[in-house]
C-alpha positions in Angstrom: -21.3 52.2 3.1 -20.6 54.5 6.1 -24.1 56.2 5.7 -25.7 52.8 6.5 -23.7 52.3 9.7 -24.8 53.4 13.2 -23.5 56.8 14.3 -20.2 57.1 16.2 -17.1 59.3 16.6 -16.0 61.0 13.4 -13.1 59.0 12.0 -9.8 60.5 10.9 -8.0 59.5 7.7 -5.8 56.4 8.1 -6.3 55.9 11.9 -10.1 56.0 12.0 -11.4 56.6 15.5 -8.3 55.5 17.4 -7.4 59.0 18.4 -10.8 59.6 20.1 -10.3 56.2 21.9 -6.8 57.2 22.9 -5.8 53.9 21.3 -7.5 52.1 24.2 -10.0 49.4 23.4 -11.0 48.6 27.0 -14.6 48.2 28.1 -14.4 51.4 30.1 -13.6 53.3 26.9 -16.5 51.6 25.1 -19.0 52.4 27.9 -17.9 56.1 27.9 -18.4 56.3 24.1 -21.9 54.6 24.5 -22.9 57.5 26.7 -22.3 59.9 23.9 -23.3 57.9 20.9 -25.9 55.4 22.1 -25.8 51.7 22.8 -25.2 50.8 19.2 -22.4 52.8 17.5 -19.6 52.5 15.0 -15.9 52.6 15.6 -13.2 52.6 12.8 -9.9 50.7 13.0 -8.3 52.5 10.1 -10.6 51.7 7.3 -12.3 48.8 9.1 -15.7 49.5 10.7 -16.7 47.8 13.9 -20.2 47.9 15.3 -20.4 48.0 19.1 -23.4 46.7 21.0 -23.4 48.0 24.5 -25.7 46.4 27.2 -28.0 43.4 27.4 -30.9 44.9 25.5 -28.7 46.0 22.5 -27.1 42.6 22.3 -30.5 40.8 22.7 -32.1 42.8 19.9 -29.1 42.3 17.7 -29.1 38.5 18.1 -32.9 38.1 17.9 -34.1 40.8 15.5 -31.1 40.8 13.2 -29.6 37.2 13.4 -28.3 37.2 9.8 -26.4 40.5 10.3 -24.8 39.0 13.4 -23.9 35.6 12.1 -20.6 36.5 10.4 -17.2 36.0 12.0 -15.0 39.1 12.8 -11.9 39.6 10.7 -9.0 41.9 11.1 -5.4 41.9 9.8 -4.1 40.8 13.2 -6.4 37.8 13.6 -6.1 36.8 10.0 -2.3 36.7 10.5 -2.8 34.6 13.6 -5.5 32.2 12.7 -5.2 32.0 8.9 -9.0 31.7 8.8 -8.7 28.1 10.0 -10.2 26.1 12.8 -13.2 27.6 14.8 -12.5 31.0 16.4 -10.8 32.8 13.4 -12.6 30.9 10.6 -15.7 32.0 8.7 -18.2 30.6 6.2 -18.3 26.9 5.6 -15.0 26.2 7.5 -16.5 27.8 10.6 -19.8 26.1 10.4 -18.3 22.6 9.9 -15.8 23.0 12.7 -18.2 24.6 15.1 -20.4 21.5 14.5 -17.6 18.9 14.8 -16.4 20.7 18.0 -19.8 20.4 19.5 -20.2 16.8 18.4 -16.7 15.9 19.8 -17.4 17.5 23.2 -20.8 15.7 23.5 -19.3 12.3 22.4 -16.2 12.6 24.7 -18.3 13.7 27.7 -20.0 10.4 28.0 -18.9 7.3 29.9 -16.9 6.7 33.1 -13.7 8.2 31.6 -15.5 11.2 30.2 -14.9 14.9 30.8 -16.4 14.8 34.3 -13.9 12.2 35.4 -11.0 14.2 33.9 -12.2 17.3 35.8 -12.4 15.4 39.1 -8.8 14.0 38.6 -7.4 17.5 38.1 -9.4 18.8 41.0 -7.7 16.2 43.2 -4.3 17.3 42.0 -5.2 21.0 42.7 -6.4 20.1 46.2 -3.1 18.3 46.9 -1.2 21.5 46.0 -3.4 23.6 48.3 -3.0 21.1 51.1 0.8 21.1 50.7 0.9 24.8 51.6 -0.2 23.9 55.1 -2.1 27.1 55.6 0.7 29.4 54.5 0.1 32.1 51.8 0.6 30.9 48.2 0.1 32.2 44.7 -2.4 29.8 43.0 -2.3 31.2 39.5 0.0 28.8 37.9 -1.5 25.7 39.6 -5.0 26.8 38.5 -4.1 27.4 34.8 -2.1 24.1 34.9 -5.2 22.2 36.1 -7.5 23.8 33.6 -5.0 23.3 30.7 -4.6 19.6 31.7 -8.4 19.1 31.5 -8.2 20.5 27.9 -5.2 18.2 27.2 -7.0 15.1 28.4 -9.9 16.0 26.2 -7.8 16.7 23.1 -4.9 14.3 23.5 -6.1 11.7 25.9 -3.6 12.3 28.6 -2.3 15.0 31.0 1.1 16.6 31.3 3.4 16.9 34.3 3.9 20.4 35.7 7.6 20.0 35.1 7.2 19.3 31.3 8.9 22.3 29.7 7.0 22.0 26.4 3.7 22.1 28.2 4.8 25.1 30.3 5.8 26.8 27.0 2.3 26.0 25.6 0.7 27.6 28.6 2.9 30.7 28.4 2.3 31.0 24.7 -1.5 30.9 25.2 -1.3 33.5 28.0 0.8 35.9 25.9 -1.4 35.7 22.9 -4.4 36.5 25.0 -2.6 39.5 26.5 -1.8 40.9 23.0 -5.3 40.4 21.7 -7.2 43.7 22.4 -4.0 45.5 23.4 -2.4 48.5 21.7 -0.2 46.2 19.7 -3.2 44.6 18.0 -4.8 48.0 17.4 -1.7 49.4 15.8 -1.1 46.3 13.7 -4.7 46.4 12.5 -4.2 50.0 11.4 -0.8 49.6 9.8 -0.4 45.9 9.0 1.9 46.5 6.0 4.3 48.4 8.2 4.0 46.3 11.4 4.9 43.1 9.5 8.4 44.5 9.1 8.8 46.0 12.6 9.9 44.2 15.8 7.6 44.2 18.8 5.3 42.2 21.0 3.1 41.4 18.0 5.9 39.5 16.4 6.3 37.5 19.6 2.6 36.7 19.6 2.9 35.4 16.0 5.9 33.2 17.1 3.9 31.9 20.1 1.0 31.0 17.8 3.4 29.2 15.4 4.9 27.2 18.3 1.4 26.2 19.4 0.3 25.0 16.0 3.6 23.1 15.6 2.9 21.4 19.0 -0.6 20.5 17.8 0.7 19.1 14.5 3.1 16.8 16.4 0.2 15.5 18.5 -1.8 14.8 15.3 1.1 12.9 13.7 1.4 10.8 16.8 -2.3 10.0 16.9 -2.3 9.1 13.2 0.3 6.4 13.9 -1.2 5.0 17.1 -4.7 6.5 17.3 -7.9 4.5 17.9 -10.1 5.8 15.1 -12.7 3.0 15.5 -13.1 3.8 19.2 -11.9 7.4 19.7 -11.0 8.4 23.3 -9.9 12.0 22.6 -10.8 14.8 20.2 -7.9 14.2 17.8 -9.0 10.6 17.2 -12.6 11.7 16.9 -11.7 14.4 14.3 -9.5 12.0 12.3 -12.3 9.5 12.2 -14.7 12.1 10.9 -12.1 13.2 8.4 -11.8 9.7 7.1 -15.6 9.4 6.8 -15.8 12.6 4.8 -12.8 12.1 2.5 -15.0 11.7 -0.5 -17.2 14.7 0.3 -16.0 17.7 -2.0 -17.6 20.2 0.4 -15.7 18.9 3.5 -13.1 21.3 5.1 -11.8 18.7 7.5 -8.0 18.4 7.2 -4.9 18.4 9.4 -4.4 22.1 9.3 -7.9 22.9 10.4 -7.6 20.3 13.1 -4.3 21.9 14.4 -5.9 25.3 14.6 -9.0 23.9 16.2 -6.9 22.2 18.9 -5.3 25.6 19.9 -8.8 27.2 19.7 -9.8 25.0 22.6 -6.9 26.4 24.6 -7.6 30.0 23.6 -11.3 29.7 24.4 -11.1 27.6 27.6 -7.9 28.2 29.5 -8.0 31.9 30.4 -11.8 32.1 30.8 -12.1 29.1 33.1 -9.0 29.9 35.2 -10.2 33.5 35.7 -13.6 32.2 36.9 -11.8 29.9 39.4 -9.7 32.8 40.6 -12.8 34.8 41.3 -14.4 31.9 43.1 -11.3 31.6 45.4 -11.3 35.3 46.0 -15.0 35.2 47.1 -14.3 32.3 49.4 -11.5 34.2 51.0 -13.7 37.3 51.3 -16.6 35.2 52.7 -15.1 32.3 54.7 -18.5 31.3 56.1 -19.4 29.7 52.7 -16.2 27.6 52.4 -17.7 24.7 54.3 
């Protein structure tokens, strides 16, 4: 198998190429390795090979010239432990295809109408502007308020309502999402992927990440139970109701993978995919406006 893979650093037994990477999976390390091994090269996390595509041309060629080779979902012991191969992000095969489709369908359906996604974004924007106005021109740290606004847009989409900034459960959900994203790609994930049978029995930040994920899935399951009791499946106004309606329609389809567990993992996938990325983009936008005040008007 290794002979058919692109070239790369020579792997060591057990740890693969982690030593050459200095146990650092940052983009700076990958760019440095690309200079030595080319824009398409192989790394090894223990016995797990990972193909790295560096740069626009390499990614474009991979997606257009070899789409079948690029269509699979990445797996690793750490992400399998987290996502259980359910939902969208950590799923593969038929589960991934069906939930990618229903996710896109749900977003399109819920974006329509006066109370659609645009209205929810505008509402959270007004709340965020009020926070900025309340500072009265004094320095402030906007990070929490930005992630709160972004997360509340996701909540309105998924659950049909927003949370107060003082809601402790909501705050814990935000902190859990942030912590899981910090651990992903860190040394803790790298070591876990290399020695999962050992790390499962050792304390550390990886165990906290698993606990955060369990909390988030439990939170999602409570929301699902609540919507099952009082949801409007005939006229869904949020993603949970939309999914439950689709699940009812497909109950006699033996190929359907729609169920409550996959719904719970899909709900948290929206937070994983949307909260950090969007809030980081907004942070950069604010930074540019501070650096170039002439464009603020």
